[in-house]
Backbone as numpy.savetxt, mean C-alpha at the origin, in Angstrom:
# Nx Ny Nz CAx CAy CAz Cx Cy Cz
-32.92 -19.10 -16.02 -33.78 -17.90 -16.02 -32.90 -16.67 -16.02
-33.13 -15.83 -17.00 -32.33 -14.62 -17.14 -33.25 -13.45 -17.45
-33.04 -12.34 -16.74 -33.81 -11.12 -17.01 -32.92 -9.92 -16.71
-33.36 -8.75 -17.14 -32.57 -7.55 -16.97 -33.49 -6.36 -16.72
-32.91 -5.33 -16.10 -33.58 -4.05 -15.87 -32.68 -2.95 -16.40
-33.18 -2.06 -17.22 -32.35 -1.03 -17.82 -33.12 0.27 -17.93
-32.41 1.42 -17.88 -33.07 2.70 -18.13 -33.73 2.68 -19.51
-34.84 3.36 -19.63 -35.62 3.25 -20.86 -36.37 4.53 -21.15
-36.73 4.67 -22.41 -37.71 5.66 -22.80 -39.07 4.98 -22.88
-40.10 5.70 -23.28 -41.44 5.09 -23.36 -41.51 3.89 -24.31
-40.60 3.84 -25.30 -40.66 2.76 -26.29 -39.67 1.64 -26.05
-38.77 1.82 -25.10 -37.79 0.77 -24.84 -36.45 1.35 -24.40
-35.47 0.50 -24.12 -34.15 0.96 -23.66 -33.55 1.99 -24.60
-32.91 3.00 -24.00 -32.35 4.10 -24.80 -30.83 4.24 -24.64
-30.17 3.22 -24.15 -28.70 3.22 -24.12 -28.07 3.85 -22.90
-28.84 4.37 -21.98 -28.25 4.96 -20.78 -27.70 3.85 -19.87
-26.58 4.14 -19.24 -26.00 3.15 -18.32 -26.74 3.14 -16.99
-27.17 4.30 -16.52 -27.83 4.42 -15.22 -28.95 5.44 -15.31
-29.76 5.45 -14.29 -30.75 6.52 -14.12 -30.05 7.66 -13.37
-29.84 8.77 -14.06 -29.06 9.86 -13.49 -29.85 11.16 -13.60
-29.95 11.90 -12.46 -30.74 13.13 -12.45 -30.03 14.19 -11.60
-30.38 15.45 -11.91 -29.98 16.58 -11.08 -31.23 17.42 -10.85
-31.68 17.47 -9.60 -32.96 18.11 -9.29 -32.83 19.04 -8.09
-33.70 20.04 -8.06 -33.78 20.93 -6.91 -34.61 20.28 -5.81
-34.41 20.66 -4.56 -35.30 20.18 -3.50 -36.76 20.49 -3.83
-37.63 19.53 -3.68 -39.05 19.71 -3.98 -39.42 19.42 -5.42
-38.42 19.18 -6.30 -38.71 18.92 -7.71 -38.87 17.42 -7.96
-39.36 17.07 -9.15 -39.55 15.67 -9.49 -39.37 15.43 -10.97
-39.28 14.15 -11.37 -39.12 13.79 -12.76 -39.80 12.45 -12.99
-40.30 12.25 -14.23 -40.88 10.97 -14.63 -39.96 10.30 -15.63
-39.75 9.01 -15.47 -38.84 8.27 -16.35 -39.40 6.86 -16.53
-38.58 5.98 -17.15 -39.03 4.62 -17.41 -37.88 3.63 -17.21
-38.24 2.40 -16.89 -37.30 1.28 -16.90 -37.90 0.16 -17.73
-37.04 -0.55 -18.43 -37.46 -1.70 -19.24 -37.05 -2.98 -18.54
-38.01 -3.85 -18.31 -37.74 -5.15 -17.70 -37.89 -6.20 -18.80
-36.80 -6.94 -19.06 -36.78 -7.88 -20.18 -36.57 -9.30 -19.67
-37.42 -10.21 -20.14 -37.29 -11.63 -19.84 -36.53 -12.28 -20.99
-35.28 -12.69 -20.72 -34.46 -13.33 -21.74 -34.63 -14.85 -21.74
-35.49 -15.36 -20.89 -35.65 -16.80 -20.76 -36.69 -17.34 -21.74
-36.74 -18.64 -21.85 -37.71 -19.30 -22.72 -38.91 -19.80 -21.93
-39.09 -19.24 -20.75 -40.24 -19.59 -19.91 -40.75 -18.33 -19.24
-42.02 -18.25 -18.87 -42.57 -17.05 -18.24 -41.92 -16.80 -16.87
-41.89 -15.51 -16.48 -41.36 -15.11 -15.18 -42.33 -14.18 -14.48
-42.44 -14.34 -13.19 -43.19 -13.39 -12.37 -42.20 -12.72 -11.43
-42.07 -11.41 -11.56 -41.04 -10.66 -10.84 -41.68 -9.60 -9.96
-41.01 -9.32 -8.85 -41.38 -8.20 -7.99 -40.48 -7.02 -8.34
-41.08 -5.85 -8.51 -40.35 -4.65 -8.88 -40.42 -3.68 -7.70
-39.26 -3.22 -7.23 -39.24 -2.29 -6.09 -37.98 -1.43 -6.15
-37.94 -0.40 -5.31 -36.77 0.49 -5.20 -36.24 0.43 -3.77
-34.94 0.62 -3.64 -34.35 0.66 -2.31 -33.05 1.47 -2.34
-32.54 1.76 -1.13 -31.34 2.58 -0.99 -30.09 1.81 -1.42
-29.09 2.56 -1.88 -27.81 1.98 -2.26 -26.78 2.25 -1.17
-25.74 1.44 -1.16 -24.63 1.62 -0.22 -23.36 1.07 -0.85
-22.23 1.46 -0.29 -20.94 0.95 -0.74 -20.60 -0.29 0.08
-20.32 -1.39 -0.59 -20.01 -2.63 0.12 -18.61 -2.55 0.73
-18.29 -3.54 1.58 -16.98 -3.57 2.24 -15.84 -3.66 1.23
-16.13 -4.27 0.08 -15.10 -4.38 -0.95 -15.08 -3.22 -1.92
-15.92 -2.21 -1.69 -15.95 -1.05 -2.57 -16.91 -1.16 -3.73
-17.83 -2.11 -3.68 -18.81 -2.25 -4.75 -20.09 -1.47 -4.47
-20.97 -1.47 -5.45 -22.27 -0.79 -5.34 -23.29 -1.84 -4.93
-23.93 -1.65 -3.77 -24.91 -2.61 -3.29 -26.25 -1.96 -3.03
-27.30 -2.77 -3.04 -28.65 -2.31 -2.74 -29.20 -3.09 -1.56
-29.92 -2.41 -0.71 -30.53 -3.09 0.42 -31.53 -4.13 -0.07
-31.65 -5.19 0.71 -32.55 -6.28 0.33 -34.01 -5.81 0.33
-34.83 -6.57 -0.39 -36.23 -6.17 -0.55 -37.03 -6.20 0.72
-36.58 -6.96 1.73 -37.35 -7.01 2.97 -36.99 -5.88 3.93
-36.08 -5.00 3.49 -35.73 -3.84 4.30 -36.34 -2.58 3.71
-37.04 -1.81 4.53 -37.68 -0.58 4.04 -36.63 0.49 3.76
-36.76 1.22 2.65 -35.81 2.29 2.36 -35.95 3.44 3.34
-34.82 4.11 3.57 -34.81 5.28 4.45 -34.22 6.51 3.76
-33.66 6.32 2.56 -33.04 7.41 1.83 -33.69 7.64 0.49
-32.86 7.68 -0.55 -33.36 7.98 -1.89 -34.33 6.93 -2.39
-34.27 5.72 -1.87 -35.23 4.70 -2.28 -36.67 5.09 -1.98
-36.86 5.91 -0.93 -38.20 6.40 -0.59 -38.75 7.37 -1.62
-37.87 7.99 -2.38 -38.29 9.05 -3.31 -38.71 8.48 -4.67
-38.61 7.17 -4.84 -38.89 6.56 -6.14 -40.26 5.87 -6.10
-41.10 6.24 -7.03 -42.39 5.58 -7.19 -42.38 4.72 -8.45
-42.90 3.49 -8.37 -42.87 2.56 -9.50 -44.31 2.25 -9.91
-44.56 2.33 -11.22 -45.91 2.16 -11.73 -46.48 0.78 -11.48
-45.66 -0.24 -11.44 -46.15 -1.61 -11.20 -45.19 -2.30 -10.23
-45.74 -2.99 -9.25 -44.92 -3.67 -8.27 -44.71 -5.14 -8.59
-45.53 -5.71 -9.45 -45.38 -7.12 -9.81 -45.63 -7.29 -11.30
-44.75 -8.04 -11.95 -44.84 -8.24 -13.40 -44.84 -9.73 -13.71
-45.69 -10.10 -14.67 -45.62 -11.45 -15.24 -45.26 -11.30 -16.71
-44.07 -11.76 -17.05 -43.55 -11.59 -18.41 -43.55 -12.93 -19.13
-44.16 -12.99 -20.31 -44.05 -14.20 -21.12 -42.60 -14.44 -21.53
-42.35 -15.59 -22.07 -40.99 -15.91 -22.52 -40.54 -14.91 -23.58
-39.26 -14.50 -23.47 -38.63 -13.59 -24.46 -39.49 -12.36 -24.70
-39.85 -11.67 -23.64 -40.69 -10.47 -23.76 -40.11 -9.34 -22.94
-40.68 -8.13 -23.13 -40.21 -6.95 -22.42 -41.40 -6.10 -22.03
-41.29 -5.45 -20.85 -42.31 -4.52 -20.37 -41.62 -3.22 -19.96
-42.16 -2.09 -20.42 -41.65 -0.77 -20.02 -42.54 -0.26 -18.89
-41.91 0.09 -17.78 -42.63 0.50 -16.57 -42.27 1.95 -16.25
-43.25 2.82 -16.07 -42.93 4.20 -15.68 -42.54 4.29 -14.21
-41.63 5.22 -13.91 -41.24 5.50 -12.53 -41.25 7.01 -12.32
-41.37 7.42 -11.09 -41.28 8.83 -10.75 -40.24 9.01 -9.65
-39.54 10.11 -9.69 -38.57 10.49 -8.65 -38.98 11.84 -8.12
-39.31 11.91 -6.85 -39.75 13.16 -6.23 -38.83 13.49 -5.07
-38.14 14.63 -5.14 -37.19 15.04 -4.11 -37.92 15.80 -3.02
-37.76 15.42 -1.77 -38.40 16.18 -0.70 -37.86 17.61 -0.63
-38.66 18.50 -0.13 -38.25 19.91 -0.04 -37.10 20.10 0.94
-36.98 19.22 1.89 -35.91 19.34 2.89 -34.73 18.42 2.59
-34.62 17.91 1.38 -33.52 17.01 1.03 -32.19 17.75 1.11
-31.18 17.06 1.61 -29.86 17.68 1.74 -29.17 17.74 0.38
-28.37 18.80 0.13 -27.65 18.89 -1.15 -26.65 17.74 -1.29
-26.31 17.47 -2.54 -25.30 16.46 -2.82 -25.86 15.23 -3.49
-25.07 14.16 -3.48 -25.41 12.94 -4.21 -26.18 11.96 -3.32
-27.21 11.37 -3.92 -28.02 10.34 -3.27 -28.13 9.18 -4.25
-28.02 7.96 -3.73 -28.01 6.79 -4.61 -29.06 5.78 -4.19
-29.64 5.11 -5.20 -30.64 4.08 -4.96 -30.62 3.15 -6.17
-31.63 2.32 -6.29 -31.72 1.42 -7.42 -33.13 0.89 -7.58
-33.45 0.49 -8.82 -34.73 -0.16 -9.13 -34.42 -1.62 -9.41
-35.11 -2.51 -8.69 -34.76 -3.93 -8.70 -35.94 -4.76 -9.17
-35.65 -5.78 -10.00 -36.62 -6.83 -10.35 -36.15 -8.10 -9.66
-36.99 -8.63 -8.78 -36.59 -9.73 -7.90 -37.44 -10.97 -8.17
-36.78 -12.12 -8.09 -37.46 -13.40 -8.21 -37.10 -14.23 -6.97
-38.11 -14.54 -6.19 -37.91 -15.33 -4.98 -38.22 -16.79 -5.30
-37.28 -17.67 -4.99 -37.46 -19.10 -5.28 -37.02 -19.91 -4.08
-37.69 -21.05 -3.88 -37.31 -21.96 -2.81 -36.23 -22.91 -3.29
-35.37 -23.28 -2.38 -34.31 -24.22 -2.72 -33.77 -24.88 -1.47
-32.65 -25.55 -1.61 -32.01 -26.22 -0.47 -30.55 -25.80 -0.41
-30.01 -25.76 0.82 -28.61 -25.43 0.98 -27.77 -26.70 0.95
-26.48 -26.58 1.27 -25.58 -27.73 1.21 -25.92 -28.82 2.20
-26.63 -28.47 3.28 -27.02 -29.48 4.27 -28.42 -30.04 4.04
-29.03 -29.66 2.92 -30.35 -30.17 2.61 -31.48 -29.39 3.23
-31.19 -28.27 3.88 -32.25 -27.45 4.48 -32.94 -26.61 3.43
-34.24 -26.44 3.61 -34.98 -25.59 2.67 -34.68 -24.12 2.95
-34.37 -23.40 1.89 -34.06 -21.98 2.00 -34.79 -21.22 0.91
-34.97 -19.92 1.17 -35.57 -19.04 0.18 -34.48 -18.14 -0.39
-34.33 -18.17 -1.71 -33.28 -17.42 -2.39 -33.92 -16.28 -3.16
-33.37 -15.07 -2.92 -33.87 -13.88 -3.61 -32.88 -13.54 -4.73
-33.27 -13.81 -5.97 -32.45 -13.46 -7.13 -32.82 -12.04 -7.56
-31.82 -11.14 -7.57 -32.12 -9.73 -7.85 -31.29 -9.22 -9.02
-31.94 -8.47 -9.88 -31.29 -7.74 -10.97 -31.84 -6.33 -10.96
-30.95 -5.34 -11.08 -31.44 -3.97 -11.00 -30.63 -3.00 -11.82
-31.02 -1.74 -11.75 -30.29 -0.65 -12.39 -30.07 0.45 -11.37
-28.93 1.10 -11.46 -28.57 2.12 -10.49 -29.32 3.44 -10.75
-29.54 4.17 -9.67 -30.13 5.50 -9.77 -29.25 6.46 -8.98
-28.71 7.47 -9.67 -27.89 8.50 -9.04 -28.61 9.84 -9.16
-28.79 10.49 -8.03 -29.51 11.76 -7.99 -28.67 12.79 -7.27
-28.45 13.95 -7.90 -27.76 15.06 -7.25 -28.77 16.16 -6.94
-28.89 16.43 -5.66 -29.77 17.52 -5.21 -28.94 18.80 -5.22
-29.46 19.83 -5.85 -28.71 21.08 -5.98 -28.46 21.72 -4.62
-27.40 22.47 -4.56 -27.00 23.13 -3.32 -25.49 23.06 -3.16
-24.95 23.54 -2.04 -23.49 23.52 -1.83 -22.95 22.10 -1.83
-21.85 21.92 -2.55 -21.21 20.61 -2.63 -19.94 20.58 -1.77
-19.68 19.41 -1.19 -18.47 19.21 -0.38 -17.82 17.89 -0.80
-16.99 17.93 -1.85 -16.28 16.70 -2.25 -15.09 16.47 -1.32
-15.17 15.48 -0.45 -14.16 15.34 0.59 -14.01 13.89 1.04
-12.77 13.42 1.04 -12.41 12.12 1.60 -11.46 12.34 2.77
-11.51 11.46 3.76 -10.61 11.56 4.90 -9.92 10.22 5.13
-8.76 10.27 5.79 -7.97 9.09 6.12 -7.97 8.93 7.64
-8.39 7.77 8.12 -8.42 7.51 9.56 -7.91 6.10 9.85
-7.72 5.81 11.13 -7.35 4.47 11.60 -6.12 3.92 10.89
-5.08 4.72 10.82 -3.86 4.30 10.15 -3.09 3.32 11.05
-2.72 2.18 10.49 -1.96 1.16 11.21 -0.76 0.76 10.34
0.42 0.78 10.95 1.66 0.53 10.21 2.33 -0.72 10.76
2.66 -1.64 9.87 3.42 -2.84 10.25 4.65 -2.93 9.36
5.72 -3.49 9.92 6.97 -3.62 9.18 7.39 -5.08 9.15
8.08 -5.45 8.10 8.62 -6.80 7.94 10.08 -6.67 7.53
10.98 -7.04 8.44 12.41 -6.92 8.19 13.00 -8.30 7.93
13.48 -8.59 6.72 14.08 -9.90 6.45 15.43 -10.03 7.15
15.80 -11.27 7.52 17.08 -11.48 8.17 18.24 -11.40 7.20
17.95 -11.50 5.93 19.01 -11.33 4.92 19.41 -9.86 4.88
20.65 -9.51 5.26 21.04 -8.10 5.31 21.10 -7.43 3.95
21.06 -8.23 2.89 21.09 -7.66 1.55 19.69 -7.30 1.05
18.66 -7.65 1.83 17.30 -7.30 1.48 16.78 -6.24 2.44
15.98 -5.30 1.90 15.48 -4.20 2.71 14.06 -4.49 3.19
13.64 -3.84 4.26 12.32 -4.11 4.85 11.17 -3.67 3.96
9.99 -4.21 4.32 8.72 -3.81 3.69 7.86 -3.14 4.76
7.19 -2.07 4.37 6.28 -1.35 5.26 4.87 -1.46 4.70
3.94 -1.99 5.50 2.54 -2.10 5.10 1.73 -1.08 5.88
0.94 -0.30 5.17 0.13 0.75 5.78 -1.35 0.43 5.54
-2.05 0.15 6.62 -3.50 -0.11 6.55 -4.23 1.11 7.07
-5.33 1.48 6.42 -6.06 2.67 6.82 -7.49 2.60 6.32
-8.28 3.52 6.81 -9.69 3.60 6.44 -9.93 4.90 5.68
-10.62 4.78 4.56 -11.01 5.95 3.77 -12.49 6.18 3.98
-12.86 7.40 4.31 -14.27 7.72 4.51 -14.66 8.90 3.64
-15.81 8.76 2.99 -16.35 9.89 2.23 -17.12 10.77 3.21
-16.47 11.81 3.67 -17.07 12.72 4.65 -17.79 13.89 3.99
-17.83 13.90 2.67 -18.53 14.97 1.96 -19.90 14.53 1.51
-20.42 15.21 0.48 -21.75 14.89 -0.03 -21.74 14.61 -1.54
-20.56 14.24 -2.07 -20.40 13.92 -3.48 -19.76 12.54 -3.58
-20.26 11.68 -4.45 -19.63 10.38 -4.64 -18.30 10.56 -5.36
-17.28 9.90 -4.82 -15.91 10.11 -5.29 -15.20 8.78 -5.50
-14.18 8.81 -6.33 -13.24 7.72 -6.50 -11.84 8.35 -6.47
-10.81 7.60 -6.80 -9.48 8.19 -6.82 -8.40 7.16 -6.69
-7.26 7.58 -6.16 -6.11 6.70 -5.94 -5.52 6.99 -4.56
-4.88 5.98 -3.99 -4.19 6.14 -2.72 -2.74 5.72 -2.89
-1.85 6.36 -2.13 -0.43 6.06 -2.20 0.18 6.31 -0.83
1.19 5.52 -0.49 1.92 5.71 0.77 3.39 5.90 0.45
4.05 6.73 1.27 5.47 6.99 1.09 6.19 6.91 2.42
7.47 6.50 2.38 8.29 6.40 3.58 9.60 7.14 3.31
9.98 8.02 4.25 11.22 8.78 4.13 11.96 8.76 5.45
13.29 8.70 5.35 14.12 8.74 6.54 14.41 10.17 6.95
15.29 10.37 7.94 15.66 11.73 8.37 16.22 12.53 7.20
15.87 13.80 7.17 16.29 14.72 6.10 15.84 14.23 4.73
14.72 13.47 4.70 14.13 12.96 3.45 15.04 11.97 2.73
15.94 11.33 3.48 16.82 10.35 2.87 16.09 9.03 2.63
16.52 8.31 1.59 16.01 6.97 1.33 14.52 6.91 1.07
13.96 7.91 0.40 12.53 7.93 0.16 12.06 6.81 -0.76
10.96 6.18 -0.38 10.32 5.15 -1.20 8.82 5.39 -1.20
8.15 5.00 -2.28 6.69 5.17 -2.38 6.07 3.90 -2.94
4.82 3.66 -2.57 4.09 2.51 -3.07 3.54 2.81 -4.46
3.09 1.78 -5.12 2.35 1.99 -6.36 0.98 2.57 -6.02
0.43 3.35 -6.93 -0.89 3.93 -6.71 -1.95 2.83 -6.71
-2.81 2.84 -5.69 -3.88 1.86 -5.56 -5.21 2.56 -5.83
-6.02 1.97 -6.70 -7.29 2.59 -7.06 -8.26 2.58 -5.88
-8.92 3.70 -5.68 -10.00 3.81 -4.69 -11.31 3.74 -5.46
-12.14 2.73 -5.23 -13.39 2.62 -5.99 -14.38 3.71 -5.60
-15.47 3.76 -6.32 -16.49 4.78 -6.04 -17.02 4.63 -4.62
-16.98 5.74 -3.88 -17.50 5.79 -2.52 -18.66 6.76 -2.46
-19.81 6.25 -2.05 -20.97 7.12 -1.87 -20.78 7.96 -0.62
-21.46 9.09 -0.51 -21.35 9.89 0.71 -21.63 9.06 1.96
-20.73 9.17 2.94 -20.85 8.41 4.17 -20.22 7.04 4.11
-19.77 6.60 2.94 -19.21 5.25 2.81 -17.83 5.17 3.44
-17.49 3.96 3.91 -16.21 3.70 4.54 -15.57 2.50 3.85
-14.27 2.60 3.59 -13.54 1.52 2.92 -12.19 1.33 3.60
-11.88 0.09 3.96 -10.58 -0.24 4.54 -9.68 -0.81 3.46
-8.42 -0.38 3.46 -7.49 -0.84 2.43 -6.08 -0.87 3.00
-5.17 -1.50 2.26 -3.77 -1.60 2.66 -2.88 -1.38 1.45
-1.85 -0.58 1.62 -0.83 -0.41 0.58 0.52 -0.76 1.18
1.43 -1.23 0.35 2.75 -1.65 0.82 3.84 -0.85 0.11
4.90 -0.58 0.87 6.07 0.10 0.34 7.24 -0.88 0.48
7.84 -1.27 -0.62 8.91 -2.27 -0.62 10.29 -1.60 -0.64
11.28 -2.38 -0.22 12.69 -1.98 -0.29 12.93 -0.63 0.38
12.51 -0.51 1.64 12.66 0.74 2.39 13.99 0.70 3.14
14.90 1.65 2.91 16.15 1.68 3.68 15.85 1.89 5.17
16.36 1.03 6.05 16.09 1.19 7.48 16.97 2.29 8.08
16.40 3.45 8.24 17.15 4.61 8.73 16.64 5.07 10.10
16.25 4.09 10.91 15.80 4.33 12.28 14.45 5.06 12.28
14.39 6.33 12.47 13.11 7.05 12.59 12.62 7.47 11.20
11.51 6.84 10.77 11.00 7.06 9.42 9.67 7.81 9.46
9.45 8.60 8.44 8.20 9.34 8.30 7.32 8.67 7.26
6.12 8.29 7.65 5.18 7.60 6.77 4.04 8.55 6.42
3.79 8.71 5.14 2.73 9.60 4.66 1.74 8.82 3.81
0.46 8.97 4.11 -0.62 8.37 3.32 -1.36 9.50 2.61
-1.55 9.34 1.31 -2.24 10.37 0.53 -3.37 9.75 -0.28
-4.49 10.46 -0.35 -5.63 10.09 -1.19 -5.85 11.21 -2.19
-5.90 10.85 -3.45 -6.14 11.83 -4.51 -7.53 11.56 -5.09
-8.54 12.30 -4.63 -9.92 12.02 -5.06 -10.27 12.71 -6.37
-11.31 12.17 -7.02 -11.88 12.78 -8.21 -13.34 12.39 -8.30
-14.16 13.19 -8.98 -15.59 12.85 -9.08 -15.79 11.49 -9.73
-16.71 10.70 -9.18 -16.94 9.35 -9.68 -17.48 9.34 -11.11
-18.24 10.37 -11.49 -18.80 10.39 -12.84 -17.90 11.07 -13.84
-16.69 11.52 -13.41 -15.75 12.14 -14.32 -16.05 13.58 -14.65
-17.14 14.15 -14.14 -17.47 15.54 -14.42 -16.96 16.44 -13.31
-16.51 17.62 -13.68 -15.93 18.55 -12.71 -17.00 19.03 -11.73
-16.57 19.23 -10.49 -17.45 19.79 -9.47 -16.78 21.03 -8.90
-17.58 21.91 -8.36 -17.09 23.15 -7.76 -17.57 23.23 -6.31
-16.64 23.21 -5.35 -15.18 23.21 -5.50 -14.64 21.84 -5.87
-13.42 21.84 -6.41 -12.79 20.57 -6.77 -12.34 19.83 -5.52
-12.37 18.51 -5.54 -11.89 17.74 -4.37 -10.40 17.95 -4.16
-9.98 17.98 -2.90 -8.58 18.22 -2.56 -7.96 16.95 -1.99
-6.65 16.91 -2.04 -5.91 15.76 -1.54 -6.09 15.61 -0.03
-6.27 14.38 0.41 -6.33 14.07 1.84 -5.05 13.35 2.22
-4.48 13.67 3.38 -3.23 13.06 3.78 -3.18 12.83 5.28
-2.29 11.95 5.70 -2.07 11.66 7.11 -0.61 11.28 7.28
0.06 11.87 8.29 1.50 11.68 8.49 1.73 10.98 9.83
2.64 9.98 9.82 2.92 9.20 11.01 4.41 8.88 11.07
4.84 8.34 12.21 6.24 7.99 12.43 6.37 6.52 12.79
7.39 5.86 12.25 7.66 4.47 12.58 9.17 4.31 12.72
9.57 3.43 13.64 10.98 3.13 13.83 11.34 1.89 13.02
12.39 2.01 12.23 12.85 0.92 11.39 14.33 0.69 11.70
14.60 -0.27 12.59 15.96 -0.53 13.04 16.62 -1.54 12.09
17.80 -1.24 11.58 18.47 -2.17 10.64 19.21 -3.28 11.37
18.46 -4.15 12.06 19.11 -5.20 12.84 20.01 -6.11 12.01
19.57 -6.64 10.87 20.47 -7.51 10.10 21.73 -6.79 9.64
21.58 -5.54 9.22 22.75 -4.78 8.77 23.69 -4.49 9.93
23.13 -4.19 11.11 23.96 -3.96 12.28 24.71 -5.23 12.68
24.01 -6.36 12.60 24.67 -7.64 12.91 25.80 -7.91 11.94
25.55 -7.65 10.65 26.60 -7.84 9.65 27.78 -6.91 9.92
27.48 -5.66 10.27 28.53 -4.70 10.57 29.35 -5.16 11.78
28.67 -5.73 12.78 29.38 -6.23 13.96 30.31 -7.37 13.59
29.83 -8.29 12.76 30.67 -9.40 12.33 31.89 -8.89 11.57
31.67 -7.94 10.67 32.79 -7.37 9.91 33.78 -6.69 10.84
33.25 -5.96 11.84 34.13 -5.29 12.79 34.95 -6.29 13.60
34.32 -7.40 14.03 35.04 -8.42 14.77 36.14 -9.06 13.91
35.80 -9.37 12.66 36.81 -9.94 11.76 37.96 -8.98 11.54
37.63 -7.69 11.39 38.68 -6.68 11.21 39.56 -6.57 12.44
38.92 -6.65 13.63 39.70 -6.58 14.87 40.62 -7.78 15.01
40.12 -8.99 14.67 40.95 -10.19 14.73 42.11 -10.09 13.75
41.82 -9.61 12.54 42.88 -9.46 11.53 43.92 -8.45 11.99
43.47 -7.32 12.57 44.39 -6.30 13.03 45.24 -6.82 14.20
44.60 -7.57 15.12 45.34 -8.13 16.24 46.42 -9.10 15.74
46.03 -9.96 14.79 46.99 -10.92 14.24 48.11 -10.20 13.52
47.78 -9.14 12.80 48.81 -8.39 12.08 49.79 -7.74 13.05
49.27 -7.15 14.11 50.16 -6.52 15.10 51.02 -7.56 15.79
50.43 -8.74 16.06 51.20 -9.80 16.70 52.34 -10.25 15.80
52.04 -10.44 14.51 53.10 -10.80 13.57 54.16 -9.72 13.50
53.73 -8.45 13.57 54.69 -7.35 13.54 55.61 -7.37 14.74
55.03 -7.65 15.92 55.85 -7.71 17.12 56.85 -8.85 17.03
56.40 -10.00 16.51 57.30 -11.13 16.37 58.44 -10.81 15.40
58.10 -10.15 14.29 59.13 -9.80 13.32 60.12 -8.81 13.92
59.61 -7.82 14.66 60.52 -6.85 15.28 61.41 -7.52 16.32
60.84 -8.47 17.08 61.64 -9.19 18.07 62.70 -10.03 17.38
62.34 -10.69 16.26 63.31 -11.49 15.53 64.42 -10.63 14.95
64.06 -9.47 14.41 65.08 -8.56 13.86 66.00 -8.06 14.97
65.39 -7.73 16.11 66.22 -7.25 17.22 67.19 -8.34 17.67
66.69 -9.59 17.74 67.57 -10.69 18.14 68.68 -10.90 17.12
68.31 -10.80 15.82 69.34 -10.96 14.79 70.38 -9.85 14.87
69.94 -8.63 15.10 70.88 -7.52 15.24 71.78 -7.72 16.45
71.22 -8.24 17.54 72.01 -8.48 18.74 73.07 -9.54 18.48
72.67 -10.61 17.78 73.64 -11.63 17.45 74.73 -11.09 16.53
74.31 -10.25 15.60 75.31 -9.66 14.71 76.30 -8.80 15.49
75.80 -8.01 16.43 76.69 -7.18 17.23 77.63 -8.05 18.07
77.07 -9.13 18.63 77.92 -10.01 19.43 79.00 -10.65 18.58
78.60 -11.13 17.37 79.58 -11.74 16.49 80.62 -10.73 16.04
80.14 -9.51 15.75 81.08 -8.46 15.36 82.04 -8.15 16.49
81.56 -8.16 17.73 82.42 -7.90 18.89 83.45 -8.99 19.07
83.09 -10.25 18.88 84.01 -11.36 19.01 85.10 -11.29 17.96
84.78 -10.97 16.73 85.77 -10.86 15.65 86.77 -9.75 15.92
86.29 -8.65 16.44 87.18 -7.52 16.74 88.19 -7.89 17.82
87.79 -8.71 18.83 88.70 -9.14 19.90 89.81 -10.02 19.36
89.44 -10.93 18.44 90.44 -11.82 17.86 91.47 -11.06 17.06
91.10 -10.09 16.30 92.01 -9.28 15.49 92.99 -8.53 16.37
92.54 -8.03 17.46 93.41 -7.27 18.37 94.48 -8.17 18.96
94.17 -9.44 19.32 95.15 -10.36 19.88 96.24 -10.67 18.88
96.07 -10.88 17.63 97.07 -11.18 16.60 98.04 -10.03 16.40
97.59 -8.81 16.47 98.43 -7.63 16.30 99.42 -7.52 17.45
99.13 -7.93 18.63 100.04 -7.86 19.78 101.22 -8.82 19.61
101.09 -9.99 18.98 102.17 -10.96 18.77 103.12 -10.48 17.71
102.64 -9.93 16.65 103.47 -9.52 15.49 104.55 -8.55 15.88
104.30 -7.48 16.64 105.38 -6.55 17.00 106.50 -7.26 17.75
106.17 -8.27 18.58 107.22 -9.00 19.33 108.16 -9.71 18.40
107.61 -10.35 17.40 108.45 -11.03 16.41 109.31 -10.04 15.69
108.74 -8.93 15.35 109.48 -7.89 14.63 110.64 -7.39 15.46
110.46 -7.25 16.71 111.52 -6.75 17.58 112.67 -7.73 17.66
112.29 -9.02 17.73 113.33 -10.03 17.78 114.14 -10.03 16.54
113.49 -9.88 15.42 114.22 -9.84 14.14 115.12 -8.62 14.10
114.66 -7.56 14.61 115.50 -6.34 14.60 116.74 -6.51 15.48
116.56 -7.18 16.55 117.70 -7.39 17.47 118.72 -8.29 16.83
118.30 -9.31 16.11 119.22 -10.20 15.44 120.01 -9.46 14.42
119.40 -8.59 13.66 120.10 -7.82 12.63 121.11 -6.89 13.28
120.74 -6.35 14.41 121.67 -5.44 15.09 122.87 -6.24 15.60
122.66 -7.48 16.07 123.79 -8.30 16.53 124.74 -8.63 15.43
124.29 -8.84 14.27 125.13 -9.13 13.11 126.00 -7.95 12.79
125.44 -6.80 13.00 126.25 -5.63 12.68 127.37 -5.52 13.67
């Protein structure tokens, strides 16, 4: 069973992606939706309107049919609440949108839904009622002052330091984005980490922020890789918003940011530095010890040389004392001959 709901003119779908209006407080508009049965069997559908919200994952959701609308869903009137469509047929249904006189300015979201309730069983064999829903979005901007604004709250920073000193830490920044204005916005988020004096700056890749309706809250996480551990680091989270429909608004949305501090101690690098210092100290100690041994050996060799030189000098002096005696004797003999 397949069916669809689409914006329509009186004669059938007209190519619009959504039901989109801009109205003053107290004003109204009449429009149409086309409900098409693409199946080869008849369908009986319930047609209703309800409020929209941003899901936890950033999607566009509609409140279930058993919940009464409290917002823009209340402003939508539908010409028929129940439809029986023959196989492969279409019905165009008129709708009205009436804005209360006291409606707040800004964007309001809702949807028109065609629902089929069917009985079935779950995985344990229990009978359950399943509500199959198909709808079309309705976006309404009530005229008045606009406040396009996103805020960053609940920032939580975690670090992961690998024991390999050749690898740098990763910083994960988790935070909550809230649409605190009255305009639906989307955008990008980015986180950056900088050391003292802006040294070693690193930034994450830009992460898309999906469409957030006014009042919506979205939790997300961005990571910054290869961050130099420079002890006291400055972490900055930035949101760059833009209108969800791509059309300019006045005033334009401004950047939202939040600044925090985290300590990133380079334990692996310090350990490596300590090992290198110890090795250098051992090498220096061994070098000095070898130097002392060499100096002691040289001193001993010099001492032996001096001793040997002293012994040789003594022997030479003793030989010179004998020679003059012999010479004198020879001289005396020559004198006797004369």
